[in-house]
C-alpha positions, 0 to 999 in steps of 0.5 A: 769707667772700669776700675782696676783692683789694687793690692798691696804687694807682699815684700820678700823676707830680706834685711833692709838698710836705708842709708843708701850704702852697702853694709858689712857686719862683723863681730869683735871679741876682745877676749879679755874682761873689759869692765872698767875700760869704758872711760876716755882713756880706756881700752874700748876707746882705743879699739873704737879708734882702730875701727874708725881709722879703717872704715866708717862704722855706722853702728857699734853695738853695746858690749854684750859680755863684759868678761869677753868684750864682744860686740857687733860693728856695722860698717858702711861699704863692701868689704868682701872676704876675698878683696885685698884690703892689704894695709897690714899684709893680710888679704881681707878687711876683716883679717886686717881689722883683727891684726890691727886690734891685736897690736893693742897689747897695752890698750887702756894703759893709765899712769898716775897722772892720767888716773888723777885727771880722769878719775878712772880706775887704775890700769898700769899695765893696760889690756893685752888684746893680742888674742882678739878676734874679728869675724863676719856675722854669720847670720847675714848672708848675701844672696848674690855673693854668698859672703857672710857679713855683707848686706848687699844691694839686693838685701840679705836673707836673715837665717 
């Protein structure tokens, strides 16, 4: 009986995800020093709450630079730049997230009672996040749509 030679296929060099869903990646930069804001009553927790209210984050990266409060977030789902997300009068999911985070002008505000109960550092005024930015992660580009930040069904080139 003749045998057929078998070879392992070569996979294309594309990003892959295994949760069965499309993933949208964004970079959040709060624009303020977030040192001391990681407690239960801190500004970071308020930002995480906003992120979770709008979509399902599957990965929230660590804060890379404390002085600017920047981190990456990967959401489950397709949130294309040209889709009308529309919950705060903006056109895209990314722009809407930015608007919502910028509304946190007293993020992590802690009074004497909260400070005594939690043991966290004082922050009577809170952080003003009105200068925060949310942007698509430009290193992920979907081949079929050309939308930055989207890892689509066909995978994405990592450039």
